[in-house]
N, C-alpha and C positions, 0 to 999 in steps of 0.2 A: 755244377752243384748249386751255385748261387741262384741261377735261373730257376732251378727246380724248387728251391726254398722260397723264392719270391712267388712262384706259382702256388705253393701251399698257403703262403701268407695272404695272397689275393683271394683264394677260395674261402679262407676263414673270414676275411673282411667282408666279402660279398654275402656270406652266410649270416654274419652279424647284422648286416643291413637288411637282409630278408626277414630276420627274426624281429628286428625293430619295426619294420613296416607291418608285420603281422600283429604285433602288440598294438601299434597305433590303430590299425584297422579294427581290431577286436575292441579296443577301448572306445572307438567311435561308435561301433555297434551298440555297446552297452549304454553309452551316453544318450543314444537316440532310441532306446528300447521302447519308450512311450511317445515318441514323436509321430504324430499322424502322417501316414503316407510314406514313412521312411522304409527303404528297402535295405535289408542287411547286405553287407559287402564281404567279399571273400578274396583273399590273395591267391592268385594262381601262379605257381612256379613252373619253370621248365628248365631242362638241362641246357647248359651253354654248349656251343659247338666245341667238339674236342680239337686238340692241337697235337702235332707230331713232335716228339722229342726223340731224336735218333731213330731207332727202329721201332719205337713204341708210339702209340696214339693214346694220349691221356685226356681224361675228362677235366673240365674246368669248373666244375661245381654247378650251381643253379643260379638262375636270375628270375626276377619278377617279370612274368609275362603281362599280366593285367591285374588291376584291382577291380574285380567284377561285381556288378550290381545284380543280385539275385532277383530277377524280374521276369515274369511271364507276360509277353506282350499280348497273347491271346486272351488271358484272363483279364488283362487291362482293357482290351477292346470290348469284351463282354460286360465288364463293369461299367464302362462309359455308356454302353447301350442301355443297360438296365437303369442307370441313373437318370437318363433322359426320360425313360418311361415313368419312373418314380416321381420325378419332378413334375411332369405333366399331370399325373393322377393326384398328387398331393395338392397342387394349385387348384385343380378342378374340385376336388373333394372339399377343401376348406371353403372355397367360394360358394359351393352348393349348400354347405351347412349353414352359412350366413343367410342365404336366400330362403332356406327351409324354415328358419326361425320366424320369418315374417308370416308364415302360414301355420305355425305350430298349433295343434289342437289344445295345448296346455294354456294358451292365451285365451282370454275371455273377450277380446276385442277384434277377432279376425273378421274378414269380410263375410265368411260363412255364418258366424254367430250373429253379426249385425243384420245380415240379410234375412235370417230366420226371424229375428225380432221384428224386422220391418214387415215381413210377410204376415206374422201374427197380428200386427197392428192394422194392416190392410184388411185382413179377415174380420177383425173386430169392428172396423169402420164400416164394412159391408153389412154387418148385422145391426149396427146402431149408428146410422149415418147422421142423425140429428144431434147426437150427444157432443157437447163442446169438449168434454174431457177426452173423448175418444179421438176427436179431430186433433187436439193438441198432442196427444200421445203419438198419433201418426206422423205429425210434423217432427216431433223429437226423435222418433225412430228413424225417419228418413234422414235427418241431419246426422245421426250417429252412423248410418250406413255410408253416406257420402264422405263423412270424415274418415271412416275406416278405409274406404277405397282410396281417398287422397293420401292417407298415411301409408298404405301398402305401396302405392305408386311411388311416393317419395322415398320409402325404404329401399325399393328396388333401384331407383335412380342413385341413392346414396351408396349402395353396394357397388354400382358401376363406377361411381366417382372414386370410391376407396380402392377398387381394383385398379383403376387407371393410375392412381397415385402410387400403388405398389409396383405397377409395371414401370413407371418412371424411375423408381428407386432401383429396380432390378436392371434396368437398361444402363444406369450409371455404373453399377457393379460390373455388368457385362463388358462395357467399354474398358474399364480398368483392367479386367482380366485379359482381354485381347491385347492390350498394350504390354502387359506383363509377359505374355507368351512371346511376343516379338522381342522384348528386351532380353529374355532368357535365351532365345535363339541366338542373339548377338553375343551374349556372354559365353555360351557353350562353343560357339564358332571360334571365338578368340582364344579360349583355353585349351581346346582340343588341337594339339600341335601335330598329331599323326593319328593313324587309324587305331593304335593301341591305347591311346590316352582317352580315358573316360572321365567325364565330369559328373560323377554319379549323383552327388547331392543336388546339383542344379537340374539334372534330369528328373529326379524325384519331385523336386519343386515344380517343374514344368508339367509333369504328369498330373500332379495334384491340382494345378490351376486349370488344366484341360478338363479334369473331372468336374470342377466347379462350373465351368462353361457348360458341360453336358447337363448339369442340373437345371440350368437356366434356359437352354435352347438346343435345338437339334444340331449336332455337329458331326462331321466326318473328318478323321485325322489321318494324315499320311506323313511318313518320315522319309527324307531323301538320303542319298549316300553320304551327306555331310552332317547327318543327325539333326537337320533342321526340320521342324514340324510345320506342315501346311494344314491349316484348318479351314474347312468349308462349312457353311451354315445352311439355313433354309433355302431350298430350291437350288442348292449347289453354289450359292454365292461365295466368293472368296473373302474370308475374314482375316486370315493371317498367312503370309508367305514370307519366309525369311525374317527380315527385321521390320517389315511393314505390316500395318494392321488397319483395317477399316473400322468404322464406328456406327453405332445405332443412335437414333434420336426419335422422339415422339413428335408427330406433326398432325395437323388437321386440314381437312379439305373444306375451304370456305364455301365453294360452289355447292357441294353436296350436303353440307351441314354435318359432316362426319368428323368426329374429334378423336384425338389420341390414336393416330395410326402409327404403326411401327415402321420406320423408314431407315434403310441402310444407306450410309454415305460411303460409297465404294472408293477407296483411295487408289485403287489400281486402274479403274476405268474413269475416275474422276466424274462419277455420276451418282444419282440417287435412285433408289428403288423401294417401292412400297412392298414390304414382305409380310404384312399382317396376315394375309390369307394363306401364306405358304408355311408359316411356322407350325410344325406338327408335333414337336417333342419339347421337353423341358418345362420348367415352371411357367415361362412366358406363354407357352401354348395353352397350358391349363387355365391361366388367368384370362387370356384372350377369349377362350371358349366360354368361360363363365360370363364375361362381360358382353360379348357379341352374339352368343347363341342362347345360353340359358337365361340370363337376366333380360336380354332384349326380347326373347320369346315370352317371358313372364309379363314384361311391361306391355307388350302388345295384347296379351290375353286379358290383362286388367283393363286396358283401354277398350277392348271389345266388349267386356262385361259391362263397363260403365255406359258405353254408347248404346248397347242393345237394351239395357235396363231403361235408360232415359228415353230412347226413341219408342220402344214398345209401350212404356207407361204413359208417355205424353200423348201418343196417338189415340189412346183410349180416353185419357183424362180430358183432352181438348174437346171431346164430343159432349161432355156432360155439363150439368148445372150445379151450382152450389146453393148456399143458404143466404138469406138476407138480401143485401143489395146485389148478390151474385146469382140469385135464384133465376134470373131471366138472361144471364149472360153465359156464354161459353167461349171456347177457343183458348183457354189458359193452359200453360205448361206447368206441370208439377216440378220437373227438373229443368235446370238450365246449365249452360257451360259446356255441354258435351259436343256441340257442333260449331264452336267458335275457334278463336285462336288458342293454340295449346292442345295438349293431349287430353282426351276425355277423362282418363283416370285422375289426372291432375286437377282439372277444372270443374268437375261435376259438383253440383250443389243443389239445394232446394231453392226454388224460386223465392226471391225476396218477397213478393206479394203473398205467397203461401205462408212464409214464415211469419209475416206480420198479421195476416188475416186468415186464420184457419177456415173461416166460412167460405173462402174461395175454393176450397177443395171440392171437386165435383164428384157427386155420388148418384145424381138423378139423370135419367135419360130424357125426362119431360120437364120443361121449365116450370118452376113454381110448385112442383109436386113434392110435398113434404113426405118423407118416409120412402121415397123412391130410391132403390139401391141397385138399379140395373147396371150402372156404370161401376159401382163398387164391386159387384159380383164379377164383372168383366175384368176388373183389375186383379181380383183373386185368381181367376183363370189364367191370367198372363204368366204366372209363375210356373204353370204346368206346360205351357206351350213352347214350341221350338223358336224362341225369339232370336237366338243366335243363328241368323239365317245361313251364314256361310258354313256352319257346322251342323245345322239341323238339330240343335240341342236347346233344352231349357237352360235358364240361368244357373240353376243348381247343378245340372249335368255338366255344363261348361266349366264351372268352378271346380267341381270334383275331378273332372278330366285333366285340366292342366296342373292342378295341385297334385293329383295322383302321379302324373308323369314326372313331376319334380321330385316326388318321393322316391320313385323308381330310379331315376337318374342319380339321385344322391346316394341311394343304397348301392347301386352298381359301382359308382366311383369310389365309395368307401371300401367296398370289398376288394375291388381291383387294386386299390392303394395298399391294403393289407397284404395281398398276394405279392405285389411288387416289393414291399418291404422285406418279405421273407426271402425272395430271390436275391435281393441285394445283400442281405445278411449272409446268405450261403456263399455268394461270390466273394464277399469280404473275408469269410473264413478260408476259402480256397487261396486267396491272395496272401493271407496271413501265414498259411502253411508253407508257402513258397518264399515269401519275402520278409516275414516277421522275425523278430529277434527273440531267440530263446536264451535266457540268462544262464541256464545250465550248460548249454552248448558253448556259449562264449567263455564261461569259466573254464571249461575243459580246453578250449583253444588257447586261453592264456597260459595254462600249465604247459601245453605242448610247445608254445613259442618260448616259454621260459627255459625249458629243458634244451630246446634247440639253440638258444642264445648261449647257454652255459657250455654246451658241446662245441659251438662255434668258437667261443673264446678259448676253449681248450686246444683247438687246432692252432690258433695263433700263438698260444703259449708254447706249444710243442715246437712250432716252427722257430720261435724266438730262441728256445733252448738249443736247437740244432744249429742256428746261426752262431750262438755263443761257442758251441763245440768247435765249429769250423774256425772261428777266430782264434780260439785257444791253441789250435794246431800250429799257428804261426809263431807262437811265443817260444 
């Protein structure tokens, strides 16, 4: 009899424990209802193995099987995948927006506007080659054009420098996240004493950090039988395995003059690897594409514009004659700086002689011929000819072509980013439906566990009364 009463008492005690854990878990869910990345938890109960008493097999109540994290790993994997795409598109779109600003038609000092003003000044010069005011206006318009080209080139270079600085900052965050994943792997390994023990909160935190990694760089994530995450990065390089993590840094190639390369320091192979060209997803991929593809391409196009303008204009101008002491002299360049040290877009300027002596501007084909404008007319025709030899375009066509492609790239990146944002929002909603905390459901769970606790305490009270009755029989 005593053994049976102890059996009842143990079942009641175990049931009280189950109820208390249920209330603890429910309270934990409620406390984290608005914690980003938190997955609600659920207490799973199972019947204990029955035991035999005499001719009967009696149940022993219930025990806690697991405290389960309501988490869908397939939704998590899809979420990480879309976050990588979103990160890349966001980084690219934001960078392209900054580049597009340099060529915005709302500005009154773009290369296109200055080139139009310079063309008009050349045409007026061809009509009135002997007018001092016209010559001065041509010099001023040319200086404005070269300054606009210089400023555009400088603006593109500044965007590249700013993007590189942002890459540096993101690399620092990336390394920190990799170390955190390795640290959480260690903590989870220490706390999970057996296959039924789950460190749910640390797993949520680790998943959140891996999602942050996915926003920065392309990642592939695997989990082993010990719940340790292995993270691989661009080109399959090993970033995290167990409690060890590799790191990234920015480096430059002195021999090639290439700066700010993304280099992986592999702590597993004790080696370094340049992964700049294999990063395909995440914000770093978008930033690298802006810096090394879009901005570099624009920079080269501006240089091509500047060198084509200078070479074409100078080739014609050098054949002509000016006024005054320059009426018998030829061979002077109007532009300079495009064929020396440095990039053409950065160095282009009006010849110092032309700036100081407008009479040195050549308009005549014949020495000493006042009113001769043959060279002036040839300079006007230059703007309609395909002077950009490698592309067979005029200067205006070349400018409109690369600026138009910039606009198309910016529009596509912006639209793709919006589409990606919608997909991410939908996946987040799916994840919330599975893992999110409903305060109404948790309130109902509290009532359930409260009633269970009351009923369990009643079992113990009943067993205690039965004990008393048995003890009273001895009196």
